[in-house]
GUBASE-957231 format. One record per residue (C-alpha): residue in one letter; x, y, z. Coordinates in steps of 0.05 Angstrom, whole numbers, plus 5000, padded with zeros to 4 digits. Example, Ala and Ser with C-alpha at 12.3 -4.5 7.8 and 13.67 -1.06 7.14 Angstrom:
2
<atom><resn>A</resn><X>5246</X><Y>4910</Y><Z>5156</Z></atom>
<atom><resn>S</resn><X>5273</X><Y>4979</Y><Z>5143</Z></atom>
! end
This chain:
290
<atom><resn>M</resn><X>2042</X><Y>1574</Y><Z>2442</Z></atom>
<atom><resn>A</resn><X>1969</X><Y>1573</Y><Z>2464</Z></atom>
<atom><resn>V</resn><X>1926</X><Y>1515</Y><Z>2442</Z></atom>
<atom><resn>P</resn><X>1854</X><Y>1531</Y><Z>2420</Z></atom>
<atom><resn>H</resn><X>1802</X><Y>1504</Y><Z>2468</Z></atom>
<atom><resn>G</resn><X>1780</X><Y>1433</Y><Z>2452</Z></atom>
<atom><resn>R</resn><X>1841</X><Y>1418</Y><Z>2409</Z></atom>
<atom><resn>R</resn><X>1901</X><Y>1377</Y><Z>2429</Z></atom>
<atom><resn>P</resn><X>1972</X><Y>1398</Y><Z>2410</Z></atom>
<atom><resn>A</resn><X>2000</X><Y>1362</Y><Z>2350</Z></atom>
<atom><resn>A</resn><X>2043</X><Y>1303</Y><Z>2368</Z></atom>
<atom><resn>V</resn><X>2117</X><Y>1311</Y><Z>2357</Z></atom>
<atom><resn>P</resn><X>2137</X><Y>1263</Y><Z>2302</Z></atom>
<atom><resn>R</resn><X>2180</X><Y>1206</Y><Z>2328</Z></atom>
<atom><resn>T</resn><X>2221</X><Y>1157</Y><Z>2289</Z></atom>
<atom><resn>A</resn><X>2235</X><Y>1084</Y><Z>2305</Z></atom>
<atom><resn>P</resn><X>2304</X><Y>1064</Y><Z>2330</Z></atom>
<atom><resn>L</resn><X>2356</X><Y>1052</Y><Z>2277</Z></atom>
<atom><resn>R</resn><X>2368</X><Y>0977</Y><Z>2271</Z></atom>
<atom><resn>F</resn><X>2443</X><Y>0963</Y><Z>2266</Z></atom>
<atom><resn>A</resn><X>2473</X><Y>0893</Y><Z>2260</Z></atom>
<atom><resn>A</resn><X>2547</X><Y>0877</Y><Z>2263</Z></atom>
<atom><resn>L</resn><X>2572</X><Y>0813</Y><Z>2230</Z></atom>
<atom><resn>G</resn><X>2642</X><Y>0786</Y><Z>2231</Z></atom>
<atom><resn>D</resn><X>2697</X><Y>0757</Y><Z>2275</Z></atom>
<atom><resn>S</resn><X>2735</X><Y>0778</Y><Z>2337</Z></atom>
<atom><resn>L</resn><X>2753</X><Y>0846</Y><Z>2307</Z></atom>
<atom><resn>T</resn><X>2679</X><Y>0865</Y><Z>2306</Z></atom>
<atom><resn>E</resn><X>2663</X><Y>0827</Y><Z>2370</Z></atom>
<atom><resn>G</resn><X>2708</X><Y>0877</Y><Z>2405</Z></atom>
<atom><resn>V</resn><X>2768</X><Y>0836</Y><Z>2427</Z></atom>
<atom><resn>G</resn><X>2821</X><Y>0883</Y><Z>2453</Z></atom>
<atom><resn>D</resn><X>2772</X><Y>0934</Y><Z>2482</Z></atom>
<atom><resn>P</resn><X>2751</X><Y>0904</Y><Z>2548</Z></atom>
<atom><resn>V</resn><X>2693</X><Y>0928</Y><Z>2590</Z></atom>
<atom><resn>P</resn><X>2662</X><Y>0896</Y><Z>2653</Z></atom>
<atom><resn>G</resn><X>2630</X><Y>0832</Y><Z>2631</Z></atom>
<atom><resn>G</resn><X>2662</X><Y>0826</Y><Z>2562</Z></atom>
<atom><resn>W</resn><X>2683</X><Y>0866</Y><Z>2502</Z></atom>
<atom><resn>R</resn><X>2658</X><Y>0932</Y><Z>2474</Z></atom>
<atom><resn>G</resn><X>2693</X><Y>0946</Y><Z>2407</Z></atom>
<atom><resn>W</resn><X>2688</X><Y>0994</Y><Z>2349</Z></atom>
<atom><resn>A</resn><X>2618</X><Y>0972</Y><Z>2327</Z></atom>
<atom><resn>A</resn><X>2588</X><Y>0988</Y><Z>2395</Z></atom>
<atom><resn>L</resn><X>2625</X><Y>1055</Y><Z>2396</Z></atom>
<atom><resn>L</resn><X>2598</X><Y>1071</Y><Z>2327</Z></atom>
<atom><resn>A</resn><X>2528</X><Y>1052</Y><Z>2347</Z></atom>
<atom><resn>G</resn><X>2529</X><Y>1105</Y><Z>2401</Z></atom>
<atom><resn>S</resn><X>2543</X><Y>1159</Y><Z>2350</Z></atom>
<atom><resn>L</resn><X>2493</X><Y>1141</Y><Z>2296</Z></atom>
<atom><resn>A</resn><X>2429</X><Y>1172</Y><Z>2324</Z></atom>
<atom><resn>E</resn><X>2406</X><Y>1241</Y><Z>2304</Z></atom>
<atom><resn>A</resn><X>2331</X><Y>1256</Y><Z>2306</Z></atom>
<atom><resn>T</resn><X>2316</X><Y>1183</Y><Z>2321</Z></atom>
<atom><resn>D</resn><X>2294</X><Y>1144</Y><Z>2381</Z></atom>
<atom><resn>G</resn><X>2363</X><Y>1114</Y><Z>2389</Z></atom>
<atom><resn>V</resn><X>2398</X><Y>1054</Y><Z>2359</Z></atom>
<atom><resn>E</resn><X>2378</X><Y>0981</Y><Z>2366</Z></atom>
<atom><resn>F</resn><X>2447</X><Y>0949</Y><Z>2363</Z></atom>
<atom><resn>H</resn><X>2459</X><Y>0874</Y><Z>2353</Z></atom>
<atom><resn>N</resn><X>2531</X><Y>0849</Y><Z>2353</Z></atom>
<atom><resn>L</resn><X>2529</X><Y>0780</Y><Z>2320</Z></atom>
<atom><resn>A</resn><X>2604</X><Y>0775</Y><Z>2309</Z></atom>
<atom><resn>R</resn><X>2641</X><Y>0718</Y><Z>2342</Z></atom>
<atom><resn>S</resn><X>2714</X><Y>0705</Y><Z>2355</Z></atom>
<atom><resn>G</resn><X>2745</X><Y>0657</Y><Z>2305</Z></atom>
<atom><resn>A</resn><X>2689</X><Y>0663</Y><Z>2254</Z></atom>
<atom><resn>L</resn><X>2705</X><Y>0642</Y><Z>2183</Z></atom>
<atom><resn>S</resn><X>2669</X><Y>0665</Y><Z>2121</Z></atom>
<atom><resn>H</resn><X>2624</X><Y>0604</Y><Z>2121</Z></atom>
<atom><resn>D</resn><X>2604</X><Y>0621</Y><Z>2193</Z></atom>
<atom><resn>L</resn><X>2581</X><Y>0688</Y><Z>2167</Z></atom>
<atom><resn>T</resn><X>2530</X><Y>0658</Y><Z>2120</Z></atom>
<atom><resn>G</resn><X>2514</X><Y>0595</Y><Z>2160</Z></atom>
<atom><resn>T</resn><X>2501</X><Y>0626</Y><Z>2228</Z></atom>
<atom><resn>Q</resn><X>2503</X><Y>0702</Y><Z>2230</Z></atom>
<atom><resn>L</resn><X>2467</X><Y>0720</Y><Z>2166</Z></atom>
<atom><resn>P</resn><X>2401</X><Y>0685</Y><Z>2181</Z></atom>
<atom><resn>T</resn><X>2397</X><Y>0721</Y><Z>2248</Z></atom>
<atom><resn>A</resn><X>2415</X><Y>0787</Y><Z>2217</Z></atom>
<atom><resn>L</resn><X>2362</X><Y>0781</Y><Z>2162</Z></atom>
<atom><resn>A</resn><X>2309</X><Y>0766</Y><Z>2215</Z></atom>
<atom><resn>L</resn><X>2327</X><Y>0832</Y><Z>2249</Z></atom>
<atom><resn>R</resn><X>2317</X><Y>0871</Y><Z>2183</Z></atom>
<atom><resn>P</resn><X>2374</X><Y>0919</Y><Z>2198</Z></atom>
<atom><resn>Q</resn><X>2377</X><Y>0986</Y><Z>2164</Z></atom>
<atom><resn>L</resn><X>2452</X><Y>0986</Y><Z>2174</Z></atom>
<atom><resn>A</resn><X>2497</X><Y>0925</Y><Z>2174</Z></atom>
<atom><resn>T</resn><X>2572</X><Y>0916</Y><Z>2179</Z></atom>
<atom><resn>V</resn><X>2606</X><Y>0856</Y><Z>2148</Z></atom>
<atom><resn>L</resn><X>2680</X><Y>0846</Y><Z>2164</Z></atom>
<atom><resn>V</resn><X>2707</X><Y>0775</Y><Z>2156</Z></atom>
<atom><resn>G</resn><X>2762</X><Y>0739</Y><Z>2119</Z></atom>
<atom><resn>G</resn><X>2823</X><Y>0747</Y><Z>2164</Z></atom>
<atom><resn>N</resn><X>2813</X><Y>0680</Y><Z>2197</Z></atom>
<atom><resn>D</resn><X>2805</X><Y>0647</Y><Z>2129</Z></atom>
<atom><resn>T</resn><X>2877</X><Y>0667</Y><Z>2113</Z></atom>
<atom><resn>L</resn><X>2902</X><Y>0631</Y><Z>2175</Z></atom>
<atom><resn>R</resn><X>2874</X><Y>0563</Y><Z>2154</Z></atom>
<atom><resn>T</resn><X>2909</X><Y>0508</Y><Z>2116</Z></atom>
<atom><resn>G</resn><X>2851</X><Y>0500</Y><Z>2068</Z></atom>
<atom><resn>F</resn><X>2847</X><Y>0573</Y><Z>2049</Z></atom>
<atom><resn>D</resn><X>2810</X><Y>0581</Y><Z>1983</Z></atom>
<atom><resn>I</resn><X>2796</X><Y>0652</Y><Z>1958</Z></atom>
<atom><resn>R</resn><X>2739</X><Y>0626</Y><Z>1915</Z></atom>
<atom><resn>H</resn><X>2703</X><Y>0601</Y><Z>1977</Z></atom>
<atom><resn>T</resn><X>2715</X><Y>0666</Y><Z>2015</Z></atom>
<atom><resn>A</resn><X>2689</X><Y>0707</Y><Z>1956</Z></atom>
<atom><resn>R</resn><X>2626</X><Y>0666</Y><Z>1949</Z></atom>
<atom><resn>E</resn><X>2609</X><Y>0671</Y><Z>2023</Z></atom>
<atom><resn>L</resn><X>2621</X><Y>0746</Y><Z>2025</Z></atom>
<atom><resn>D</resn><X>2581</X><Y>0759</Y><Z>1962</Z></atom>
<atom><resn>T</resn><X>2523</X><Y>0717</Y><Z>1989</Z></atom>
<atom><resn>A</resn><X>2521</X><Y>0755</Y><Z>2055</Z></atom>
<atom><resn>L</resn><X>2528</X><Y>0824</Y><Z>2024</Z></atom>
<atom><resn>G</resn><X>2477</X><Y>0809</Y><Z>1970</Z></atom>
<atom><resn>A</resn><X>2426</X><Y>0782</Y><Z>2018</Z></atom>
<atom><resn>L</resn><X>2432</X><Y>0842</Y><Z>2065</Z></atom>
<atom><resn>A</resn><X>2431</X><Y>0893</Y><Z>2009</Z></atom>
<atom><resn>G</resn><X>2371</X><Y>0857</Y><Z>1979</Z></atom>
<atom><resn>E</resn><X>2333</X><Y>0870</Y><Z>2044</Z></atom>
<atom><resn>G</resn><X>2350</X><Y>0944</Y><Z>2041</Z></atom>
<atom><resn>S</resn><X>2408</X><Y>0946</Y><Z>2090</Z></atom>
<atom><resn>R</resn><X>2462</X><Y>0999</Y><Z>2081</Z></atom>
<atom><resn>L</resn><X>2527</X><Y>0961</Y><Z>2084</Z></atom>
<atom><resn>L</resn><X>2593</X><Y>0977</Y><Z>2118</Z></atom>
<atom><resn>T</resn><X>2655</X><Y>0939</Y><Z>2097</Z></atom>
<atom><resn>A</resn><X>2730</X><Y>0945</Y><Z>2107</Z></atom>
<atom><resn>C</resn><X>2794</X><Y>0916</Y><Z>2080</Z></atom>
<atom><resn>L</resn><X>2836</X><Y>0883</Y><Z>2135</Z></atom>
<atom><resn>P</resn><X>2909</X><Y>0891</Y><Z>2157</Z></atom>
<atom><resn>D</resn><X>2959</X><Y>0837</Y><Z>2144</Z></atom>
<atom><resn>P</resn><X>2963</X><Y>0790</Y><Z>2205</Z></atom>
<atom><resn>G</resn><X>3035</X><Y>0770</Y><Z>2189</Z></atom>
<atom><resn>A</resn><X>3057</X><Y>0843</Y><Z>2193</Z></atom>
<atom><resn>L</resn><X>3018</X><Y>0854</Y><Z>2257</Z></atom>
<atom><resn>L</resn><X>3050</X><Y>0794</Y><Z>2290</Z></atom>
<atom><resn>R</resn><X>3119</X><Y>0811</Y><Z>2261</Z></atom>
<atom><resn>L</resn><X>3128</X><Y>0741</Y><Z>2234</Z></atom>
<atom><resn>P</resn><X>3193</X><Y>0724</Y><Z>2198</Z></atom>
<atom><resn>G</resn><X>3192</X><Y>0735</Y><Z>2123</Z></atom>
<atom><resn>P</resn><X>3181</X><Y>0663</Y><Z>2100</Z></atom>
<atom><resn>L</resn><X>3117</X><Y>0661</Y><Z>2142</Z></atom>
<atom><resn>A</resn><X>3095</X><Y>0734</Y><Z>2134</Z></atom>
<atom><resn>R</resn><X>3099</X><Y>0737</Y><Z>2058</Z></atom>
<atom><resn>P</resn><X>3049</X><Y>0681</Y><Z>2042</Z></atom>
<atom><resn>L</resn><X>3000</X><Y>0708</Y><Z>2094</Z></atom>
<atom><resn>A</resn><X>3007</X><Y>0777</Y><Z>2064</Z></atom>
<atom><resn>R</resn><X>2993</X><Y>0748</Y><Z>1995</Z></atom>
<atom><resn>R</resn><X>2930</X><Y>0715</Y><Z>2020</Z></atom>
<atom><resn>M</resn><X>2907</X><Y>0779</Y><Z>2056</Z></atom>
<atom><resn>R</resn><X>2917</X><Y>0819</Y><Z>1992</Z></atom>
<atom><resn>A</resn><X>2873</X><Y>0769</Y><Z>1955</Z></atom>
<atom><resn>V</resn><X>2818</X><Y>0776</Y><Z>2008</Z></atom>
<atom><resn>N</resn><X>2822</X><Y>0852</Y><Z>2006</Z></atom>
<atom><resn>T</resn><X>2819</X><Y>0851</Y><Z>1930</Z></atom>
<atom><resn>V</resn><X>2754</X><Y>0812</Y><Z>1935</Z></atom>
<atom><resn>V</resn><X>2727</X><Y>0858</Y><Z>1990</Z></atom>
<atom><resn>H</resn><X>2742</X><Y>0920</Y><Z>1949</Z></atom>
<atom><resn>A</resn><X>2706</X><Y>0892</Y><Z>1888</Z></atom>
<atom><resn>L</resn><X>2645</X><Y>0867</Y><Z>1927</Z></atom>
<atom><resn>S</resn><X>2640</X><Y>0933</Y><Z>1965</Z></atom>
<atom><resn>A</resn><X>2633</X><Y>0969</Y><Z>1899</Z></atom>
<atom><resn>R</resn><X>2585</X><Y>0916</Y><Z>1872</Z></atom>
<atom><resn>H</resn><X>2538</X><Y>0922</Y><Z>1932</Z></atom>
<atom><resn>R</resn><X>2549</X><Y>0998</Y><Z>1942</Z></atom>
<atom><resn>A</resn><X>2577</X><Y>0991</Y><Z>2012</Z></atom>
<atom><resn>V</resn><X>2608</X><Y>1047</Y><Z>2052</Z></atom>
<atom><resn>H</resn><X>2680</X><Y>1022</Y><Z>2053</Z></atom>
<atom><resn>L</resn><X>2736</X><Y>1038</Y><Z>2102</Z></atom>
<atom><resn>H</resn><X>2809</X><Y>1025</Y><Z>2082</Z></atom>
<atom><resn>L</resn><X>2825</X><Y>0994</Y><Z>2149</Z></atom>
<atom><resn>A</resn><X>2888</X><Y>0962</Y><Z>2123</Z></atom>
<atom><resn>E</resn><X>2918</X><Y>1031</Y><Z>2111</Z></atom>
<atom><resn>L</resn><X>2912</X><Y>1055</Y><Z>2183</Z></atom>
<atom><resn>P</resn><X>2979</X><Y>1060</Y><Z>2221</Z></atom>
<atom><resn>W</resn><X>2974</X><Y>0994</Y><Z>2259</Z></atom>
<atom><resn>T</resn><X>3048</X><Y>0976</Y><Z>2258</Z></atom>
<atom><resn>A</resn><X>3074</X><Y>1048</Y><Z>2265</Z></atom>
<atom><resn>E</resn><X>3034</X><Y>1065</Y><Z>2327</Z></atom>
<atom><resn>R</resn><X>3040</X><Y>1009</Y><Z>2378</Z></atom>
<atom><resn>D</resn><X>2986</X><Y>1037</Y><Z>2424</Z></atom>
<atom><resn>L</resn><X>2934</X><Y>1020</Y><Z>2371</Z></atom>
<atom><resn>L</resn><X>2944</X><Y>0945</Y><Z>2382</Z></atom>
<atom><resn>S</resn><X>2927</X><Y>0903</Y><Z>2442</Z></atom>
<atom><resn>V</resn><X>2979</X><Y>0859</Y><Z>2476</Z></atom>
<atom><resn>D</resn><X>2966</X><Y>0802</Y><Z>2428</Z></atom>
<atom><resn>R</resn><X>2987</X><Y>0847</Y><Z>2369</Z></atom>
<atom><resn>L</resn><X>2930</X><Y>0817</Y><Z>2327</Z></atom>
<atom><resn>H</resn><X>2871</X><Y>0858</Y><Z>2353</Z></atom>
<atom><resn>P</resn><X>2862</X><Y>0933</Y><Z>2363</Z></atom>
<atom><resn>S</resn><X>2870</X><Y>0963</Y><Z>2431</Z></atom>
<atom><resn>A</resn><X>2816</X><Y>1009</Y><Z>2460</Z></atom>
<atom><resn>A</resn><X>2849</X><Y>1066</Y><Z>2422</Z></atom>
<atom><resn>G</resn><X>2850</X><Y>1024</Y><Z>2358</Z></atom>
<atom><resn>H</resn><X>2776</X><Y>1008</Y><Z>2364</Z></atom>
<atom><resn>Q</resn><X>2762</X><Y>1082</Y><Z>2373</Z></atom>
<atom><resn>L</resn><X>2802</X><Y>1097</Y><Z>2310</Z></atom>
<atom><resn>I</resn><X>2761</X><Y>1047</Y><Z>2270</Z></atom>
<atom><resn>A</resn><X>2695</X><Y>1075</Y><Z>2297</Z></atom>
<atom><resn>R</resn><X>2716</X><Y>1146</Y><Z>2279</Z></atom>
<atom><resn>G</resn><X>2736</X><Y>1123</Y><Z>2210</Z></atom>
<atom><resn>F</resn><X>2668</X><Y>1092</Y><Z>2196</Z></atom>
<atom><resn>H</resn><X>2634</X><Y>1153</Y><Z>2225</Z></atom>
<atom><resn>A</resn><X>2672</X><Y>1198</Y><Z>2177</Z></atom>
<atom><resn>R</resn><X>2656</X><Y>1153</Y><Z>2117</Z></atom>
<atom><resn>L</resn><X>2582</X><Y>1153</Y><Z>2135</Z></atom>
<atom><resn>A</resn><X>2583</X><Y>1228</Y><Z>2142</Z></atom>
<atom><resn>E</resn><X>2615</X><Y>1234</Y><Z>2073</Z></atom>
<atom><resn>A</resn><X>2559</X><Y>1190</Y><Z>2046</Z></atom>
<atom><resn>G</resn><X>2507</X><Y>1238</Y><Z>2072</Z></atom>
<atom><resn>H</resn><X>2481</X><Y>1202</Y><Z>2133</Z></atom>
<atom><resn>R</resn><X>2454</X><Y>1242</Y><Z>2192</Z></atom>
<atom><resn>L</resn><X>2498</X><Y>1227</Y><Z>2252</Z></atom>
<atom><resn>G</resn><X>2511</X><Y>1247</Y><Z>2323</Z></atom>
<atom><resn>P</resn><X>2580</X><Y>1269</Y><Z>2347</Z></atom>
<atom><resn>P</resn><X>2637</X><Y>1222</Y><Z>2328</Z></atom>
<atom><resn>P</resn><X>2664</X><Y>1173</Y><Z>2380</Z></atom>
<atom><resn>A</resn><X>2715</X><Y>1202</Y><Z>2427</Z></atom>
<atom><resn>A</resn><X>2786</X><Y>1207</Y><Z>2400</Z></atom>
<atom><resn>A</resn><X>2822</X><Y>1202</Y><Z>2466</Z></atom>
<atom><resn>P</resn><X>2848</X><Y>1131</Y><Z>2481</Z></atom>
<atom><resn>A</resn><X>2819</X><Y>1095</Y><Z>2540</Z></atom>
<atom><resn>G</resn><X>2889</X><Y>1081</Y><Z>2567</Z></atom>
<atom><resn>A</resn><X>2962</X><Y>1077</Y><Z>2549</Z></atom>
<atom><resn>G</resn><X>2982</X><Y>1024</Y><Z>2499</Z></atom>
<atom><resn>P</resn><X>3017</X><Y>0961</Y><Z>2521</Z></atom>
<atom><resn>G</resn><X>3092</X><Y>0963</Y><Z>2530</Z></atom>
<atom><resn>R</resn><X>3146</X><Y>0912</Y><Z>2517</Z></atom>
<atom><resn>A</resn><X>3135</X><Y>0881</Y><Z>2586</Z></atom>
<atom><resn>A</resn><X>3062</X><Y>0870</Y><Z>2570</Z></atom>
<atom><resn>D</resn><X>3080</X><Y>0840</Y><Z>2502</Z></atom>
<atom><resn>F</resn><X>3128</X><Y>0792</Y><Z>2535</Z></atom>
<atom><resn>W</resn><X>3079</X><Y>0773</Y><Z>2590</Z></atom>
<atom><resn>W</resn><X>3023</X><Y>0758</Y><Z>2541</Z></atom>
<atom><resn>M</resn><X>3069</X><Y>0714</Y><Z>2499</Z></atom>
<atom><resn>A</resn><X>3094</X><Y>0677</Y><Z>2560</Z></atom>
<atom><resn>T</resn><X>3025</X><Y>0667</Y><Z>2592</Z></atom>
<atom><resn>R</resn><X>2975</X><Y>0666</Y><Z>2535</Z></atom>
<atom><resn>G</resn><X>3012</X><Y>0671</Y><Z>2469</Z></atom>
<atom><resn>T</resn><X>3039</X><Y>0600</Y><Z>2473</Z></atom>
<atom><resn>S</resn><X>2970</X><Y>0571</Y><Z>2486</Z></atom>
<atom><resn>W</resn><X>2941</X><Y>0615</Y><Z>2430</Z></atom>
<atom><resn>V</resn><X>2990</X><Y>0583</Y><Z>2381</Z></atom>
<atom><resn>A</resn><X>2979</X><Y>0513</Y><Z>2410</Z></atom>
<atom><resn>E</resn><X>2904</X><Y>0518</Y><Z>2401</Z></atom>
<atom><resn>R</resn><X>2915</X><Y>0531</Y><Z>2327</Z></atom>
<atom><resn>S</resn><X>2973</X><Y>0484</Y><Z>2317</Z></atom>
<atom><resn>T</resn><X>2929</X><Y>0427</Y><Z>2292</Z></atom>
<atom><resn>D</resn><X>2911</X><Y>0470</Y><Z>2231</Z></atom>
<atom><resn>L</resn><X>2951</X><Y>0534</Y><Z>2228</Z></atom>
<atom><resn>L</resn><X>3023</X><Y>0513</Y><Z>2241</Z></atom>
<atom><resn>P</resn><X>3028</X><Y>0454</Y><Z>2193</Z></atom>
<atom><resn>G</resn><X>3000</X><Y>0497</Y><Z>2138</Z></atom>
<atom><resn>L</resn><X>3047</X><Y>0554</Y><Z>2155</Z></atom>
<atom><resn>V</resn><X>3106</X><Y>0507</Y><Z>2154</Z></atom>
<atom><resn>G</resn><X>3086</X><Y>0485</Y><Z>2085</Z></atom>
<atom><resn>L</resn><X>3075</X><Y>0556</Y><Z>2062</Z></atom>
<atom><resn>A</resn><X>3144</X><Y>0576</Y><Z>2089</Z></atom>
<atom><resn>A</resn><X>3177</X><Y>0518</Y><Z>2053</Z></atom>
<atom><resn>A</resn><X>3143</X><Y>0537</Y><Z>1988</Z></atom>
<atom><resn>E</resn><X>3163</X><Y>0609</Y><Z>1998</Z></atom>
<atom><resn>A</resn><X>3236</X><Y>0590</Y><Z>2009</Z></atom>
<atom><resn>R</resn><X>3237</X><Y>0548</Y><Z>1947</Z></atom>
<atom><resn>G</resn><X>3205</X><Y>0604</Y><Z>1907</Z></atom>
<atom><resn>R</resn><X>3256</X><Y>0654</Y><Z>1930</Z></atom>
<atom><resn>L</resn><X>3313</X><Y>0607</Y><Z>1912</Z></atom>
<atom><resn>R</resn><X>3284</X><Y>0601</Y><Z>1842</Z></atom>
<atom><resn>G</resn><X>3268</X><Y>0675</Y><Z>1838</Z></atom>
<atom><resn>A</resn><X>3194</X><Y>0659</Y><Z>1833</Z></atom>
<atom><resn>T</resn><X>3167</X><Y>0703</Y><Z>1888</Z></atom>
<atom><resn>A</resn><X>3135</X><Y>0750</Y><Z>1837</Z></atom>
<atom><resn>K</resn><X>3103</X><Y>0690</Y><Z>1803</Z></atom>
<atom><resn>L</resn><X>3072</X><Y>0668</Y><Z>1869</Z></atom>
<atom><resn>D</resn><X>3044</X><Y>0739</Y><Z>1877</Z></atom>
<atom><resn>E</resn><X>3015</X><Y>0736</Y><Z>1807</Z></atom>
<atom><resn>Q</resn><X>2984</X><Y>0668</Y><Z>1818</Z></atom>
<atom><resn>M</resn><X>2947</X><Y>0691</Y><Z>1881</Z></atom>
<atom><resn>A</resn><X>2925</X><Y>0756</Y><Z>1847</Z></atom>
<atom><resn>G</resn><X>2900</X><Y>0715</Y><Z>1788</Z></atom>
<atom><resn>A</resn><X>2862</X><Y>0669</Y><Z>1836</Z></atom>
<atom><resn>A</resn><X>2827</X><Y>0730</Y><Z>1867</Z></atom>
<atom><resn>S</resn><X>2808</X><Y>0755</Y><Z>1798</Z></atom>
<atom><resn>A</resn><X>2782</X><Y>0687</Y><Z>1778</Z></atom>
<atom><resn>A</resn><X>2742</X><Y>0682</Y><Z>1842</Z></atom>
<atom><resn>L</resn><X>2707</X><Y>0747</Y><Z>1827</Z></atom>
<atom><resn>A</resn><X>2695</X><Y>0728</Y><Z>1754</Z></atom>
<atom><resn>G</resn><X>2664</X><Y>0663</Y><Z>1776</Z></atom>
<atom><resn>L</resn><X>2611</X><Y>0695</Y><Z>1820</Z></atom>
<atom><resn>P</resn><X>2539</X><Y>0693</Y><Z>1795</Z></atom>
! end
């Protein structure tokens, strides 16, 4: 189109990059999806598909392996608030269930504080309920059942707080982790590259349903074949033992106590009562929030 003499063409409107912050633990850090120099993960995959009619995405992954809920508010949240993200993911709580001093009231308070602070600054929130670590690791029943009970309590809290803070929520616990082995890395606790892609696509779909303008979804094809039995055995022989040993000062004594309590409860027919007690604790934790 010709431009009249002496007039400049109108500038094409440009938008600022979308600021996206990811908070959480090793799941969000990207463990299980290796790239040269570190990890990639579902949050980075999602970041690449968020831009449409923008100048790209300014992505900050603040998640750290081993993070507990108090690490979320004590370390990651202040950094995230300084970034003023328009979109923020908050996935934490799984590591809390693996600690002897697990207290669902504490986890609920930390999550509510983080979600409330981010929402108060105008961030659109992404949350997810988490899969049961005992089932992923295929622990024996006396160990798996109390961990599952704790994870259900955390997910109950996450569901309620997601609704309270109007987060876009993904039912991550319902994805086929145990049925499709190629979705898990060799440690059986973190997603593989294919598993991270599945999570990224799930969040992309939920954002699209919520009316967000997006680019194409992350690729569906896995980056490689899932680990086989030989890889599982090799990881346990070379790294799995040290993984357990690093946590033995806290995790194993607590699990032994949980297993003993579980065995006594089954002998007395009180398993359902234990379930009810944990569910009641989750409800009380939510009721006690300000």
